[in-house]
C-alpha positions in Angstrom: 113.2 138.6 85.6 113.4 135.2 87.0 116.1 134.1 89.5 117.7 131.7 87.1 118.1 134.4 84.4 119.6 136.8 87.0 122.1 134.1 88.1 123.0 133.3 84.5 123.6 137.0 83.6 125.7 137.4 86.7 127.8 134.4 85.9 128.3 135.5 82.3 129.4 139.0 83.5 131.8 137.5 86.0 133.3 135.2 83.4 133.7 138.1 81.0 135.5 140.2 83.7 137.8 137.2 84.5 138.6 136.7 80.8 139.4 140.4 80.3 141.7 140.4 83.4 143.4 137.2 82.2 144.0 138.7 78.8 145.6 141.8 80.4 147.8 139.6 82.7 149.0 137.6 79.7 150.1 140.7 77.7 153.8 141.5 77.6 155.1 143.9 80.2 152.3 143.4 82.8 152.7 142.6 86.5 150.5 142.3 89.5 150.9 145.6 91.4 149.1 147.3 94.3 148.7 151.0 94.3 148.2 153.5 97.2 147.3 157.1 96.6 148.1 159.3 99.6 145.2 159.1 102.1 143.7 155.9 100.7 144.3 152.2 101.3 146.1 149.7 99.0 144.2 148.6 95.9 145.0 145.5 93.9 145.5 145.7 90.2 147.8 145.2 87.2 150.5 147.5 86.0 151.7 147.6 82.4 154.7 149.4 80.9 153.6 151.5 77.9 156.3 153.7 76.3 157.3 156.2 79.0 154.5 155.5 81.4 153.3 152.8 83.8 149.6 152.2 83.4 147.8 150.8 86.4 144.4 149.1 86.0 142.4 148.0 89.1 141.7 144.3 89.5 138.0 144.9 90.0 136.5 147.6 87.8 134.1 148.3 85.1 136.4 150.3 82.9 139.1 148.5 80.9 141.2 151.6 80.6 144.0 152.3 83.1 143.0 154.3 86.2 146.5 155.8 86.7 149.3 156.6 84.3 152.6 157.3 86.0 155.0 159.0 83.7 158.7 158.0 83.9 159.8 161.6 83.2 160.1 163.6 86.4 159.4 160.7 88.7 161.2 160.8 92.0 161.6 157.6 94.1 161.5 158.8 97.7 161.8 155.5 99.5 161.2 151.8 99.6 160.3 149.4 102.3 159.3 145.8 102.7 155.7 145.0 103.6 154.4 142.2 105.7 153.3 140.0 102.9 156.6 139.8 101.1 156.0 142.6 98.8 158.1 145.7 98.4 156.6 149.2 98.5 158.1 152.0 96.6 157.1 155.6 97.3 157.1 157.9 94.3 156.5 161.6 93.8 155.7 163.1 90.4 154.0 166.3 89.1 150.7 164.6 89.7 151.3 163.9 93.4 152.5 161.1 95.6 151.8 157.5 94.9 153.1 154.2 96.3 153.4 150.9 94.5 153.7 147.5 96.0 155.2 144.6 94.0 157.3 141.5 94.3 161.1 141.9 94.5 161.6 140.8 90.9 159.0 143.3 89.7 160.7 146.0 91.8 164.0 145.3 90.1 162.3 145.5 86.7 160.6 148.8 87.7 163.9 150.4 88.8 165.6 149.2 85.6 162.8 150.7 83.6 163.3 154.0 85.4 167.0 154.0 84.9 166.7 153.2 81.2 165.1 156.6 80.5 166.4 158.5 77.5 169.4 160.9 77.9 168.3 164.2 79.4 165.4 162.8 81.4 165.4 163.9 85.0 165.4 160.9 87.3 166.1 160.6 91.0 166.2 157.0 92.3 167.2 156.7 96.0 
């Protein structure tokens, strides 16, 4: 394979990945969001509200499906704090374990409203 062909293929793949990410970002109910699973660092991605779950897809990844699905039912918000870069981190515990999400203040307000709008009878604990 020649160098020019390799560069062309790389550019096409990069453009395709950008277009897919752009399409995800333009969909309703999406927001830029960082995710931290206990014991690992922050990863950049996109979160999307789908019915009773928050689906998180990494910014850079081969798969187009969400990597994490955080169910609203049984989710406990254990704390929140402001990060250095102006984002707000919210610590959550669910039946799948602990996870932290970092988002803008406006997105955090929307996330908390989404949690509180759960159907009657759903167990929610927002501190």
